[in-house]
N, C-alpha and C positions, 0 to 999 in steps of 0.2 A: 504494500500500500504506500502511496506517495506521502511524503512529509506534509504536503499541503492538505491532503485529505485527512490524514491523521490529526493534524492541528484543528481542522474544521470539525471533525468528530469529537475531539476533546472539548472544544468550546460548546458544541451542541449538548454533549453529555453533562457538562457543568451546569448549563442552563436548565436541563431537564431535572437533574437532581435538586437544584436550588428551588425550582418551582414545586416539585412534588413534596419536598421536605420543608418548604417555606423557610429557607435559610439563606444567609448571605453567600453568594457565589464565591466570595473571597475565602470562605472556609473549606472550599473543595479544591483539591489538587491531586496529582498522581499518587500521593501517599495516603489519601483519605480512605479510612475504613468506614464504611457506611454506618456501622453500629456506634461509631464515635460521635455522630451528629445528634444533636439534642432531640429532634423530632422522629428519630428512627424507632420503628416498632414493626410488628408483623403486618399491619395494614399498609404502612408506608412501603414495606418491602414489595407487597403485591402491586400497589399503585405504581411503584417505580418500574417493576418488570413490565407491566402493561404499557407504560409510557415509552420505555426504551423500545419495546417491540413495535409499537405504532410509529414512533418518530423515525426509527431506522429501518422500518419495513423488514423486520426479521421475526423468526419464530424460535424462541429458546427451547432447547431440549431440557428434560429433567436434570441431566448432568450439568448443563450450562447454568441452570438456576442455582446450583450449589456453589458455582464460581462467582456469582454476582453479589459478592459481599464487600467489594472494594471498587474504587474508581479504576484501578489497574486491572482488576478482574473483568469488569465490564468492557473496558477498552480492548482487552485481549480477545474477548468473544467477538466484538465488532470487527476487529482486524481479521480474525479467522474467517468470518462470514463475508468479508469484503463490503461491509455496510458503509453507506454514505448518506 
């Protein structure tokens, strides 16, 4: 995946996480573990998965869902699927 697409996906993912968790985008970076964000709970987890699938036009497998615990984990999935 090109650096421009990766950077675009990173910005898009930060926006999605911030919107779903109603938090400051400045709190989110490549080292962010989602459970460390104040609004994180099981419902937020489901809402985030749905938002990521819709916004990136992907369908996460059950194995992928277990990887969606951090910014880096979600980006890894997006890269593997060639999402944009």
